[in-house]
DRENVEXLO-601143 format. One record per residue (C-alpha): residue in three letters; x negated, y negated, z negated. Coordinates in steps of 0.5 Angstrom, whole numbers, plus 2048, in hexadecimal, padded with zeros to 3 digits. Example, Ala and Ser with C-alpha at 12.3 -4.5 7.8 and 13.67 -1.06 7.14 Angstrom:
ALA7E78097F0;SER7E58027F2;
REM end
This chain:
MET7527CD76B;ILE7507CB764;LYS7537CF75F;GLY7517CC758;SER74B7C9754;GLY7497CA74D;ILE7447C6749;ASP7417C8742;ILE73C7C573D;VAL7387C9738;LYS7347C6732;ILE72D7C9732;SER72C7C972B;ARG7337CD72A;ILE7307D372F;GLU7297D272B;LYS72D7D4725;ILE7317DA728;LEU72A7DD72A;GLY7277DC723;GLU72D7DF720;LYS72F7E5725;LYS72B7E572B;ASP72C7EC72D;ARG7337EC72C;PHE7347E6730;MET7307E7736;ASP7337EE737;LYS73A7EB736;VAL7397E673B;PHE7347E7740;THR7327ED745;CYS72C7F1746;ARG72A7EC74C;GLU72B7E6748;ILE7277E9742;GLU7217EA746;TYR7227E3749;ILE7227E0742;ASN71C7E4740;SER7187E2746;LYS7197DB743;ASN7177DD73C;ASP71E7DD739;ASN71E7D573A;PRO7247D3736;GLN7267CD73C;THR7267D3741;ILE72B7D773D;SER72F7D173B;GLY72F7CF743;MET7327D6745;PHE7377D773F;ALA73A7D0741;ALA73A7D2748;LYS73E7D8746;GLU7437D4742;ALA7437CF748;VAL7457D574D;SER74A7D8748;LYS74E7D1749;LEU74D7D1750;LEU7507D8751;GLY7567D574D;ILE7567DB748;GLY7517DA743;ILE74C7DE73F;GLY7507E473C;LYS7547E6743;VAL74E7E6746;SER7487E8742;TRP7417E5741;LYS73E7EA745;ASP7437EA74B;ILE7407E374C;GLU7387E474E;VAL7337DE74F;ILE72E7E0754;HIS7287DC756;ASP7257DC75D;GLU71E7DC75F;LYS71E7D575E;GLY7217D5757;LYS7287D275A;PRO72D7D5756;TYR7337D9759;ILE7397DD756;ASP73B7E4758;LEU7427E6756;HIS7447ED753;ASN74A7F1752;ARG7507EC750;GLY74C7E7753;CYS74C7EA759;GLU7537EA75A;LEU7557E3759;GLY7547E1761;ILE74D7DD760;ASN7487DD766;LYS7437D9763;ILE7417D575D;TYR73C7CF75D;LEU7387CE757;SER7347C9754;ILE7317C974D;SER72D7C374A;HIS72A7C1743;GLU72B7BB73F;LYS7267BA739;GLU72A7BF734;TYR7307C1739;ALA7317C673F;ILE7367C4744;ALA7397C9749;PHE73D7C774F;GLY7417CC754;ILE7457CB75A;ALA7497D175D;GLU74B7D2764;GLY7507D8766;GLU7577DA768;ARG75D7D7766;ASP7617DA761;GLU7667DD765;PHE7617E1769;MET75F7E5763;VAL7627EC764;PRO7657EF75E;PRO7627F675C;LYS7697FA75D;ILE7697F7765;LYS7617F9766;ASN763800763;ILE768801769;LEU76380176E;PRO760808770;LYS758809770;ARG75680B776;ASN752812777;LYS74B81277B;ASP74D81877F;SER754814781;HIS756814789;LYS75C81078C;GLY76081678B;THR75F815784;PHE76380E783;GLY769810787;ARG76D81178D;ILE77280B78D;GLY77780A792;ILE77A803793;ILE781803797;ALA7827FC799;GLY7837F779F;SER7877F57A5;THR7877F07AB;GLY7857EA7A8;MET7837ED7A1;THR77C7EF7A2;GLY7797EB79D;ALA77D7EF797;PRO7797F6799;TYR7737F279A;LEU7737EF793;SER7757F6790;THR7707FA793;MET76A7F5792;ALA76C7F578B;ALA76C7FC78A;LEU7657FC78D;ARG7637F7789;SER7657FA782;GLY761800784;GLY766805788;GLY76280A78B;LEU76680B792;ILE76C807793;TYR771808799;THR77580379C;ILE77B80679E;THR77F8017A3;PRO7838017A9;LYS7808027AF;SER7827FC7B2;VAL77D7F87AD;SER7787FD7AC;GLU7737FA7B1;ILE7737F37AE;LEU7727F77A7;SER76C7FB7AA;ILE7697F57AC;LYS7697F27A5;LEU7687F87A1;ILE7617FA7A2;GLU7607FE79C;ALA76780179C;ILE76A8077A0;VAL7708057A4;LYS77680A7A5;PRO77A8077AB;ILE78180A7AA;GLU78680B7B0;ASP78B8057AF;ASP78F8067B6;ASN78C7FF7B8;THR7917FC7B2;GLY78B7F97AE;HIS78D7FC7A8;PHE78E8037A5;THR7948077A8;MET79780E7A6;ASN7938117AB;SER78D80E7A7;PHE78E8137A1;LYS78B8197A4;GLU7858167A5;ILE78481279F;ASN78681879B;SER78081C79E;THR77B81679D;ILE77D816796;GLU77C81D794;ASN77581D791;MET77681678E;ASP774815787;VAL77980F786;LEU77D80A78B;ALA77F80378B;ILE78580278F;GLY7897FB791;PRO7847F5793;GLY7877F2799;ILE78B7F879C;GLY7927F479C;THR7997F7799;ASP79D7F97A0;GLU7A17FF79F;GLU79C8047A2;ASN79680179D;ILE79B802797;ASP79C80A799;VAL79480B79A;VAL793808793;LYS79880C790;LYS795813794;ILE78E811791;LEU79181078A;LEU79481778A;ASN78F81B78E;TYR78881878B;LYS78681C785;ARG780817782;PRO78081077F;ILE78380A783;VAL783803783;LEU789800785;ASP7887F8787;ALA78C7F378B;ASP7907F5791;GLY78F7FC78E;ILE7937FA788;ASN7987F678C;CYS79A7FC790;VAL79B80078A;SER7A07FB787;MET7A47FA78D;LYS7A580278E;ASP7A5805787;PRO7A1803781;ASN7A280A77E;ILE79E80D783;LEU79880B77E;LEU79B810779;THR79A81677D;ARG79381577D;LYS78F81A778;GLU78881677A;ASP786810778;THR78980A77B;ILE78680377A;ILE78B7FD77D;THR7877F677D;PRO78D7F177E;HIS78D7E977D;PRO7937E777A;GLY7977E6780;GLU7967ED782;LEU7987F077B;SER79E7EC77C;LYS7A07EF782;LEU79F7F677F;LEU7A37F5778;GLY7A87F077B;VAL7A67EB775;SER7A57E4777;THR79D7E2778;LYS79E7DC772;GLU7A17E276D;ILE79B7E676F;GLN7967E076E;GLU7997DE767;ASN7987E6765;ARG7927E9769;ILE7907EE763;LYS7987F0762;TYR7997F176A;SER7927F476B;LYS7947F9765;TYR79B7FA768;THR7987FC76F;SER79380176D;ASN798804768;LYS79D80576D;TYR799808773;ASN79480B76F;ILE78F807773;ILE789802771;THR78B7FB772;VAL7867F5774;LEU78A7EF774;LYS7867EA777;GLY7857E2775;SER7827DE770;GLU7807E376B;THR7817EA76F;ILE7857EF76B;VAL7837F776C;CYS7877FC768;ASP789803769;GLY78F807767;GLN78C809760;GLY78C80275D;ASN78580075E;ILE7847F9761;TYR77E7F5763;VAL77F7ED764;ASN7797EA768;ASN7767E4767;THR7717E376D;GLY7747DF773;ASN7767D8775;PRO77B7D4779;GLY7767D477F;MET7787DC780;ALA77F7DA782;THR77D7DB789;ALA77F7DF78F;GLY77C7E678F;SER77A7E6787;GLY77F7EB786;ASP77C7F078C;VAL7757EF788;LEU7787F1782;THR77B7F7785;GLY7757FA788;MET7717F9782;ILE7767FD77E;ALA776803783;SER76E803783;PHE76D80477C;ILE77280977C;GLY76F80C781;GLN76880C77D;GLY76C810778;LEU76F80B773;GLU77580D770;PRO77A809774;TYR77C80476D;TYR77580376C;ALA774802773;ALA7797FD774;ILE7767F976D;LEU76F7F9770;GLY7727F7777;VAL7767F1774;TYR7707EF770;CYS76B7EF775;HIS7707EC77A;GLY7717E6776;LEU76A7E5774;ALA7687E577B;GLY76D7DF77C;ASP76A7DC776;LEU7637DC77A;ALA7667DA780;LYS7687D477D;MET7617D277A;ASP75F7D1781;LYS7667CF785;GLY76A7CC780;GLU7717CE77F;TYR7747CA785;GLY76F7CD78B;MET76F7D4788;ILE7727DA78D;ALA7737E178C;ARG76C7E2790;ASP7687DE78A;ILE76B7E3785;LEU7697E978A;ASP7627E678A;ASN7617E6783;ILE7647ED781;PRO75D7F0781;TYR75B7EA77C;SER7617EB777;ILE75F7F3777;LYS7587F1776;LYS7597ED770;LEU75C7F476D;GLU7567F876E;
REM end
């Protein structure tokens, strides 16, 4: 898209005067070595210098920040083999979401005129440095085990979409080995859908959901996992409630608790969260947090930061309160309010995608609080990229899923 335009006109006699009084100082301040080499090839022609000077001014205007916040030499005027000018941006200029600048330089008697048009990304896609710095760099000698063993405990009869979305989101976010731990009755469906994941069927006594007889097998399966995501599509029957409770009590590494996982805790005993010494992240929408706290959804929506902090402090957990401007906070008072995302993401399965992303980032070695921030940011950005293609009305969770790699790529 067109990001901006800029125009500037310079009186050549003004540049001639500057060159006569302080040529070396002026040239060293304004032009790079490559530019000076080109100017020398033109015998230091004042028209050439004036045109290049005007071009720098025009580009500073289309960038929207002016000379000062970006230096003269950050805007380099280069000429191709045919003598056509183009712009090479450096340092601060590279951080402004510009992909290409079209430049024209003309001369009219005693004036030099330059006009530029910039193509680039929309401002909302410019990633803040503090977010970019969260994403870990990958070593060349890495292998799939380097990037985590992530367990997704999810699914039941009629709810195979939830484990699929969470699993694929974990894979698309860079997780090394993703294990989909699901009731045996639905495992064949997921084995067909999930080509890159490892599907672990758990005995369910033909019920279509986890039972208390499932726990021993689950516990054995998750023994070597680096992180678990629990809840998408598992249901809230009495046996599932007990299974979730036992996993929370026995698993000694980070857990991301979402959807029915949160509801199971709310229905049985929320204080079970206090018994965990390891990091726990919950990712409720306002309705799920309402059940956990016994506070109306309306009250929570009117005081989102207040109740996010309250939840984290009360249970010593990391809270990710989903919705417009998703909030991430921990029990130490740290808080992050997200600015990516759009109303088109209010669609079935969107939360399952987020769960897989956060679990994946934890599995790759990020501290859970920062994994939650990165997951929330990239999830929203993936939704914004999907909006550009599908619009808000036609977007579905798979569109968010498909754009995860592109959202992360913008951070690299």
